[in-house]
C-alpha positions, 0 to 999 in steps of 0.5 A: 440459113447459115449452113452447117450450124447446129441450132439445137436448143436455140430459138430462131424467129422467122419473119415473113408470110407463111407460104414464102417462108415455108422452106426456111421454117423447115430448114431451121427446124431440121437443124434443131431450132425452136422456130417462132413466127412473125407473119407480118410487120403489123402482127406484133406487139413491141418486139422482144428479142432477148431469147432470140438467137437469130432472126431470119427475114423472108420479106418477099417484097413486103414493106414495113420490116425496117422496124424489125431490122432496127430492133435487131441492130439495137439488141445486137441480134443477128439478122439473116435475109433469106430467099423466099420460096417461089409462089408457083410449083416447079420441077428441077431435074438434077444429075447426081453424078456417079455417086459421091456427094462431093461429085455433085455440082454446086448448082445441084446442091443449090437445087437440093437445098431449095427443094420441097420434095425430092424423088430419087432412086438408088443410082443418085447420091441418096444416102445423105439427102436429109442433110443435103436438103435440110428436111425436104420430103424424100420419096424413094421411087426405087428403080432397080434393074428389072424391078420398078415398083414405081413405073416411069409414068407414075413418077412423072405424074407424081412430079407434076402433081407435087409441082401443081401443089406449089412445091419445088420438086427435084428429080434426082438421077444418077449421072446426067439426066439426059444420058439414058436417064429418061430426063427428056421424057420427064421434061416433056411431061412437065411441059405438057402439064404447063409446069416450069422445068429446068435441068441441072446436068451431072457428071455422066458415069459413061466418062467418070466411072472409067476414069475412076478405074484409070481408064480414059475414054480417049487418048492421043494416038489410041482413040480419038472418039468414043460412043456411049451405048445402052446395054438394055436395048438390043442392037441391030446387025447394022449397029454392031457393024458400025460400032466395030468399024469406028475403031474407037472406044465403046462405053456400055451402060447397063450392059452386064446383063446383056454382055454375052450378046454384046460381045457376040455381036461385036465379034460377028461384026468383025471386031478383033477378039483380042480387043481389051474389055474392062468392066468397072463395077460400083464406080467410086464406092468402097467396093469398086472393082475392075474386071479386065479381059479381051473380047473373046474372054470377058464373058468367062471372066465376068462369070468367074468374078460374078460381075453385077450391076451397076457397072460400066463396060469399056471396050477398046485399046484405051483399056490398056492405058489404065492397065499399063498405068496400074490403075485399072487392075493389077498387071497380068499378061495378055489380058487373061481374065482377071478381076481386081479391087481398085 
């Protein structure tokens, strides 16, 4: 399909068998075209292309379409050769990145354009999905902190069922599917069901959201390593001790709700109370905000600022790089509790 073209009021002839052409038909209709069909080169009387703006040929290996191509040349009708839909259903796990459409990878965009069904939730870039997919069926599985109206096992069952029905299923997830995205579980479900599954990596929020606030997760002579931690699962005493002893950057995803426990655990494990901490809320959105304090003061600062998910916590001296550069938050002395819009 010729992308970003308005076909409203135009007639498009889609030539090819129904199953391989289904996605092409849907996209042109979504773009506003009146779609006429030609399922086989033997199914038509002499071809009249006078009112046809474009011919989309989905040959799928079928012979006999040379005559149609010759008619297009003779009548100066534009002929576009379209990719046929695969005969078997499949699943693609797509990492949507930290939110904005323009941080989707090229491969992610191609997967969305080729989708028949998209299962998405709030952390993936979902606001413009209808335009990005060209009219695919969009299914909101609605996962939010503490509220999962469609449980994980049900999501996996729906994905498998849709693929078994012959659809190309895209599971769109925020960040990267394999960084606390339960992508491994979804791949395992597809493999167990005999469904072809591929993974499109995404830009993880563990790195990109701190960067949006001007905070690098590593910096020469400051930190040469970083550890990504889930804020959902309780940490053991040994895990807190290991994290405190690494003296690197700690990035916590989904950690606002367990912030008091996280800070208390690190302090008890020996981390200096003056260690800088930043909370970056709603990275890359118009309402992005960064709250900066230190290990001993961040809970009070977060309470005063009413910090909420989605947010990324950054713990370590790299926070100073963002603050000193003027990107993470306004200048303030001694990392006193502060919250500033970015």
